[in-house]
C-alpha positions, 0 to 999 in steps of 0.5 A: 205341714200335714193335710187334713182330711178336710184339706183333702176333700177341698182338693178333691173337689177342685179336681172335679170343678176347678172353678167352682165358687166357694158358696157352692163348694161350701154347700156340698162339703158342709164347711163355710165359705170363707173357711174354705177361701182361707184353707185354699189360700193356705194350701196355695201359700205352702205349695201343697196344692194349685190350680192351673190351665193349659191350651190343649191345641188341636190333637190331630196336629199337636206333638207330644214327645217323650224325651230321654236325656243324658247329661254330664254329671257336674253339669246336671243342675244346669242342664236341668235349669236350662231345659226348665226354661223352655216353654215346650218342655211342661214336665221334667223328671230326674230318673233312677234309670239308664237315663238322667232326665225324662222329659214331657215336650208339647209343640203344636206340630211335629215340625215345631218340636223338630225346628224350634225345640230340638235346636235348643237342646243342641245349645245346652252346654253338658247335654250329651244325648237325647232320645224321642218316642212320639205319642201316636195316641194319648189315652189317659192324663193327669187331668183325670186323676183324682184322690177320690176322698169324697163320697159318690154324692158329693162328687155328683153334685160337684160335677152337675155344678162344674162349668165348661172348665170341668177337669177330667175331660179329654182333649177336644177332636176339633176346634172351631174359630181360633181365639183372638189375642186379645183372648189368649192374654188371659191365659197366662193368668189362668195358667198361674191360677186357674181360679183367676177372676175376671176382675183380678186379670182385668187390673193386670191387664188394665182393661175394664172387668166387663170386657174381660168377664165376657172374654174369659166366658169365651175362653172358658166355653171354647173348651180349648183350656184344660184346667187341673188341681195339682197336689204336692205328691208327697201329700197324695198318699202316693209318693212314688212315681214309676213309668213303664215302656211296654209293648202291647200287640197291634190292635190292642191298644184301645182295650188295654187303655180301657182296662188301665182306666180301672187303675185309680193310680194312673197318671198317664197311658199312651201309645208311642213310637220307638222300640217300645210302643206303649208307656204307662205311668203311676203313682204308688204308695211305695217301691214295693208296690212296683212289683204288685202293679207289673203283676196286675198289668200282666194279668189284666192286659193280655199279650203285654210286655214290659220292657222297662221300669223307671222310677223317678227320684224327683219332678223338677217341673210338672205341666208348667209349674216349677217344683221344690225338692219335696214336690211342692210348688215354688210358685214359678210357672213357665207358660207355654203358648201351646199345650195339651193337658197331660200327666207329669 
């Protein structure tokens, strides 16, 4: 399967406004609503694209950990499967470096990571060692990444019609009253399908559509969920993932993050603890671009030291979604009760 320009335009539209109605999208894209709906169903069925939603949590308490894992080669597949089954392990990548796997782990608190997740690591047969860096500030994540195939007028029109679930916004700085459990019941459905309707959720939960619509409206307006439209990486035009472990001078992290926002292929930038204090992840056109990217980073971020570059061989799990070896979605989703929308 190959994606057409029209497919990419639809995905780009849903990156900006994940829950926009097909009729509104049709007016902007110049395509009939039923055509858009059928096109999206085809993309979903093939695993080429999907929409999802995740709880963002309280950024003042949330723990985002980047974990390197070493495992016995003969147990690598079993270790990977066991890690993928842990909801807090939201992203798993196989690395071409001196570690076997790289994990993104998200928990509501540092204590939850230490008391709940780490003991699970220790129970996995074949997992030899893990090393953890903690995110002290998330500067940019995959929620903000765009294909950018639409023109500016179309992008502006989509932003104007996007609701409170508009993708690309940073996690909130504070939260209001917590949502009741009846509202949290909706989140697994939105994790499996970020465009799930109140009627669809109501049928599954055995509730009235009017009640679920009211609950859904509150969930969306709470800004506690981050929605994103994902594309299988092989169709993105950027099939290579590279992550840099870097050191940025103290006091220069915000300036570095601001400069990185001008790189259109950034998937993650964050300040971290550990041997290095900054991590950058990009999607690239080819391996040859790794050196070009490093040169650009050194030219545009004064004082940056690139300690290590890590190319990913494959992504097993991305923000809860299990992926096939070719980067398409399997349709299986491991839903976490907590989350912060980041890249992977």
